[in-house]
N, C-alpha and C positions, 0 to 999 in steps of 0.2 A: 504493500500499500505506500501511497505516496503521501507526504505531508502538503495537503491541500488546505490551504486558508479559506474560509468560506465567508461572504459577505454579510449574511444575517443568520444568526440562529433560528433553529427550528423550535418548536413548542417544546418538544420532547427533549432539547439541548438544554432550554432554558429551566425545564423543571426538575432534571437530574444532573447532578454535578458529573464531572467528567470521570473521576474514579468509579462510581456507579456505573455508568454507561460502558467504560473500558472492561469492567469486572464482567458485567453481563454479556457482552460481546465475545469476551473470551470464554465464558462458560457456554455459551451457545454454539460458539465454533467448535469447541471441545467435545460438546455431547451430539453435535450434528457437523461433522467434518465436510459433508458435501451440500451443505447449505449456505446461503448467504444472508446475514440480518440486514434486513432493509426497514428504513423509516420513511414513510410516504407523509408529505405535508400538503394538503389543498391550497392552493392559492385564493385566499379569502376574496379577492377582488373578482375572480372568474368562478368560482364554486356555487353553482346554481340549487344543488340538491342539499341545503343546509340542514333539512330536517332528517337526514339520516344519520345514524351514528357512525362516527368516524373511526374506522380501525386504522392505525398508524403503523403499527409493526407487523412486519412479514417475514417471514423465514422460508426463502425461495430456494428451490434447487440451483446448483451452479449453472448446469446445462440449460437451463431455461433461456430462452429468447425474450426480448424486450416484449413481444406478443403476448406470450405468455402472462408476463406481470400485466400489461393492459388488461387483459382479460379479465384477470382476478380483481384488479382495481375497479373495473367497471362491474363485476359481480358485487363485491362486497360494498360499494359505495351507492349501488343501483344508479348507474350512469346509462342514460340512453345511447343508443349506437349514434343518433344524431349528433351527438356531442363531441366533438375533436377533443383529444386529450395529448397535451405537450408535456414531457418529462424534461425537467432540467436537474442537472447537476451541480456540482460547485461552481461558483462563480457565474450562474447563469449558461453553463454549456448544454446545449441541447443534447440529449442522450442519443448515441448512435443506434439505431435500430439494427445494424448487423452484428453487435456484440452480443455474447450471451452474459448472465450475471455475473459468473466467475471472472470473465475477463472484464467487466464493469467495475467489479469489487477490487480487482488488483490496480487497476488504472485511476479509479476515483474514489476509492474507499478512503474514509476519513481515519483520523488518528485514533480515534476512540472506537474503531472497529466494526462502525457501521456505514451502509451504504445509503445517502440520504437523495431523495428524490423530491423537488416542489414540482406539483403538478399543476397545470393550469387548463382550464375547459375552454372551449370556444365552441358557440352554436354555429354548426355548418350549413344547416338548411333553414330557410326561413326565420 
C-alpha cells in the first residue's frame, strides 16, 4: 500500500481513531486474507436515496471487479439502474474499472489498511 494523503476524511475516519482502524483492518486481513476491507461514503450532495440505511463497511473478494462492487452498492443502498455511480479514490481520482479490488487496494489503499471510495450519483435519464 502506498502512503496516500487524502483531501478530506470520511465519517468512518472521523468517528474512529487511526489506531482502532489499523487494528481492525489488520484483524480483518488476517482472518480473511483473500478479502479487501472497503469503506464506502456516499456523496451527500448527490445521494438521492437518503431514507435507506447506509452500509459503509464492506469486505470484498480481491478478485472482484469494480462491476461486482457497483452491483453490491446498488443492492445495499437501493439505487436504481437509472442512476449513474462514480467511484472516487484518494484525492478525487476516478476508480479505474479495469482493475480488480486487490490491485486497487495495493495501489490506493490507505495507511490504516482500508480502501476508501467516495461515491457520487447522477441521474442519467430525465
